[in-house]
Every structure is written in structure tokens, then in C-alpha cells.
C-alpha positions in Angstrom: 0.0 0.0 -0.1 1.4 3.2 -1.2 1.4 6.0 1.6 1.5 9.5 0.7 4.6 11.1 1.7 4.6 14.3 3.8 7.2 17.2 3.7 8.8 17.5 7.3 11.0 20.5 5.8 10.6 23.5 8.1 9.3 26.7 6.2 12.1 29.2 5.8 12.3 31.7 8.6 11.0 35.1 7.9 13.4 38.1 7.9 13.2 40.2 10.9 13.6 43.7 10.3 14.0 46.7 12.5 12.5 49.8 10.9 14.3 53.2 11.3 12.5 56.2 10.8 14.1 60.2 11.1 13.0 63.7 10.5 15.2 66.8 10.7 12.5 68.7 12.4 9.4 67.5 14.2 7.0 68.8 11.5 8.9 67.8 8.5 6.6 66.3 6.1 8.4 67.5 2.5 8.9 64.8 -0.1 7.0 62.2 1.7 9.5 62.1 4.5 7.4 62.5 7.4 7.4 60.0 10.1 4.2 58.4 9.3 4.8 58.2 5.5 8.2 56.6 6.4 6.6 53.9 8.7 3.9 53.2 5.7 6.7 52.6 3.1 8.7 50.2 5.5 5.2 48.3 6.3 4.9 47.9 2.5 8.4 46.9 2.1 8.3 44.2 4.7 4.6 43.0 3.2 6.6 42.7 -0.3 9.3 40.9 0.8 7.7 38.8 3.1 9.5 40.0 6.3 8.3 40.8 9.6 8.8 44.5 11.1 9.7 43.2 14.6 11.0 46.4 16.1 11.1 50.2 15.1 13.1 52.9 16.2 13.1 56.8 15.5 14.6 60.1 16.0 12.4 63.0 15.7 13.9 66.5 15.0 17.5 65.4 14.8 19.9 65.7 11.9 22.1 63.0 10.2 25.3 65.3 10.7 26.1 62.9 13.3 25.6 59.1 14.4 25.0 60.3 17.8 21.3 59.9 18.1 19.4 57.9 20.7 17.2 56.1 18.4 19.7 55.1 16.3 22.0 54.0 19.0 19.1 51.9 20.4 18.4 50.5 16.8 22.2 49.3 16.4 22.4 48.1 19.9 19.5 46.0 19.2 20.8 44.8 16.0 24.2 43.9 17.3 22.2 41.8 20.1 20.7 39.6 17.4 17.0 41.2 17.8 16.6 41.7 14.1 18.4 40.6 11.0 18.4 43.9 9.1 17.7 47.6 9.6 15.3 49.1 7.1 15.0 53.0 6.0 13.3 54.5 3.3 16.5 56.0 2.0 20.1 55.8 3.3 20.1 59.7 4.2 17.7 58.7 7.0 20.6 56.9 8.6 23.4 59.5 7.7 24.3 62.1 5.0 28.1 61.1 5.8 30.0 58.8 3.7 32.1 57.9 6.4 29.4 57.5 8.8 27.8 55.3 6.2 31.0 53.1 5.9 31.2 53.0 9.7 27.7 51.7 9.9 28.4 49.1 7.2 31.5 48.0 8.8 29.4 47.4 12.0 26.7 45.6 10.3 29.4 43.1 8.5 30.9 42.4 11.9 27.3 41.8 13.5 26.0 39.9 10.9 23.2 42.2 9.9 22.2 43.9 7.0 21.2 47.3 5.9 18.2 47.7 3.8 16.9 50.9 1.9 14.0 51.3 -0.1 15.0 54.4 -2.4 18.3 52.7 -3.2 17.1 49.1 -3.5 19.8 48.4 -1.3 20.5 45.0 0.7 23.8 44.6 1.6 23.2 40.8 2.5 23.4 40.3 -1.2 26.2 40.5 -3.9 24.3 43.1 -5.8 23.8 45.1 -2.6 27.6 44.9 -1.7 28.1 46.3 -5.4 25.9 49.0 -4.7 28.0 49.8 -1.6 31.4 49.4 -3.4 30.3 52.0 -6.2 28.8 54.5 -3.6 32.1 54.1 -1.8 34.2 54.8 -4.8 32.2 57.7 -6.0 32.6 59.2 -2.5 36.5 58.8 -2.6 36.4 60.3 -6.0 34.3 63.3 -4.7 36.6 63.5 -1.6 39.9 63.9 -3.8 38.1 66.2 -6.4 37.3 68.5 -3.6 41.0 68.3 -2.0 42.2 69.3 -5.6 40.1 72.2 -5.7 40.7 73.2 -2.2 44.6 73.1 -3.0 44.1 75.0 -6.0 42.1 77.6 -4.3 44.3 78.0 -1.5 47.4 78.3 -3.9 45.8 81.0 -5.9 44.8 82.9 -2.6 48.6 82.7 -1.3 49.6 84.0 -4.5 47.5 87.0 -4.4 48.8 87.7 -1.0 45.5 86.7 0.7 45.6 85.0 4.2 44.7 81.1 3.9 44.4 80.1 7.7 46.2 79.4 10.6 47.5 81.6 13.4 48.1 85.1 12.4 51.8 85.9 12.6 52.7 88.5 15.6 53.1 91.8 13.9 50.4 91.3 11.4 46.5 91.4 11.1 44.0 90.4 8.5 42.6 93.3 6.7 39.0 93.6 5.3 40.3 92.3 1.9 41.7 89.0 3.8 45.4 90.1 3.2 47.9 90.1 5.8 49.1 93.5 6.7 51.4 94.9 9.4 50.2 95.7 12.7 51.9 98.7 13.9 51.7 98.4 17.8 52.7 94.7 17.4 55.7 95.6 14.9 56.9 98.0 17.6 56.9 95.0 20.3 59.2 93.0 17.8 61.6 95.6 17.3 62.2 96.2 21.2 62.3 92.5 21.9 65.0 92.2 19.2 66.9 95.2 20.3 66.9 94.0 23.8 68.1 90.8 22.7 71.0 92.1 20.7 72.0 94.1 23.9 72.3 90.7 25.5 69.4 90.4 27.8 68.1 86.9 28.4 64.8 85.9 26.9 63.1 86.0 30.2 64.6 89.5 30.9 63.2 90.6 27.7 59.8 89.4 28.8 59.7 90.9 31.6 60.9 94.3 30.1 58.1 94.2 27.4 55.6 93.7 30.4 57.2 96.7 31.9 56.6 98.9 29.1 52.7 97.7 29.2 53.6 95.2 25.8 51.7 91.8 26.8 51.1 88.7 24.5 47.8 88.6 22.6 46.4 86.0 25.2 47.3 88.4 28.2 49.5 87.1 31.2 53.2 87.0 31.0 55.9 86.5 28.3 57.4 83.1 28.3 60.9 82.5 27.3 59.4 80.4 24.4 57.1 83.3 23.3 59.9 85.8 23.2 62.2 83.5 21.0 59.6 83.4 18.5 59.2 87.0 18.6 62.9 87.4 18.2 63.1 84.8 15.3 59.9 86.1 13.6 60.6 87.1 10.0 
């Protein structure tokens, strides 16, 4: 007698997803990015991909300029603890707008064994295609950083060639004028001359500093002249 065979194989486990939503302002709704709109999109994604939204986290009124957000921190801790298999966002910029921070998140995901999912970018870092997208994003970001660096260097060289101040501490004896140029500061030039004259007369660095203070010439920060500060005055170009 033939008996009908029954399958004993267990059904594949449904993916557990943690949904994360964020808005920069409490009332943000532009572009369908309100908290409610984001939650609806995450629910639709989970239903379409036969997954379970097991947890949710949110940050309202917080920017993506830093990863230091309470909702995101709680979400990442839950993922690391194995309470969900992936974090889902409507767009990567809900997680971060920083390529560096995104890289840190993806490294943490790889180490923790969970994935990053994004509706807008069709991103799933658990798949080869998703990892390819991440690689492309990283390559583009690297190009943008290098191109920006080249533009900045060229701009700085142009400013220096034009005699414009390009940053750093303003040398003693100078100030930055309204046009961004270094120009002599007469009062400080007089202090430089006095310090050099005293030093040339054989005074010690500390003695020079004390004499400058006696004459009412103090460092920009106030207080007393240190021997090192006097040495920099004397050696200043």
C-alpha cells in the first residue's frame, strides 16, 4: 500500500527587520518624509518581501550630521544583540548623510552579521548586488573627496599667490584686513623691534619678556611672556 509522503522540511524563517525612521524637524513632511509616511513605506516593503517588522526606532527633530542619536543607538544595539536581521530605512540619508559614517555603519553591520536595507536605493547589503552598490557608492565618495581636495588646494595656492591669508594663526606683527590680506600691525611691529633690540643688547629671553611687560606690551592672550614666546618674537620674519 502506497502511503502519501509528507514533507517534514521547515518553512524558511521570515526575515526580522528593524525599521528606522528620522526627520530633521518635528513637523517635516516634505517629499513624503514625515515619520508616518516613512513607516508606511517600511511596512509596504516588509509585506512585499515577506518579512516581519519586529521592532521600530525613530529620531524626531534630529539631523543626520552625526550618528550620536538615541533612536539610532538603540537600533544598532538591538541589531548587534541579534534581535533583528536587518535595519530598514526609506532612504540611506535617513541613517546618515556622511559617507564616512555610512562606511562605519556598514562595517558594524558586517561584523554583527546584520544587513542594511534601503527602499529608495533598492539596497540589501546581504546580497552580492547590494555589496556592489556599496562599493560603487564608496568609489564615488572617494572620487568626490579627492576632487574636492584638489579644488581646495588650487584655491589655497591662488589665494596665497594673491597675498591673501589662507588660515592658521596670524603671525605676530600682522593682522588680516577686510580684503583678507596680511598687513602689518604697527603696535605689534614696535614690540618685535623692542624685543630684538633688547636681545641684541645681551638680555636673556626671560629678561626681555619682563621688560616688555613693564612697558605695557603683553602677549595677545594676556598674562606674562614665556621664554619660548619671546624667542618666537625675536626669530619672527
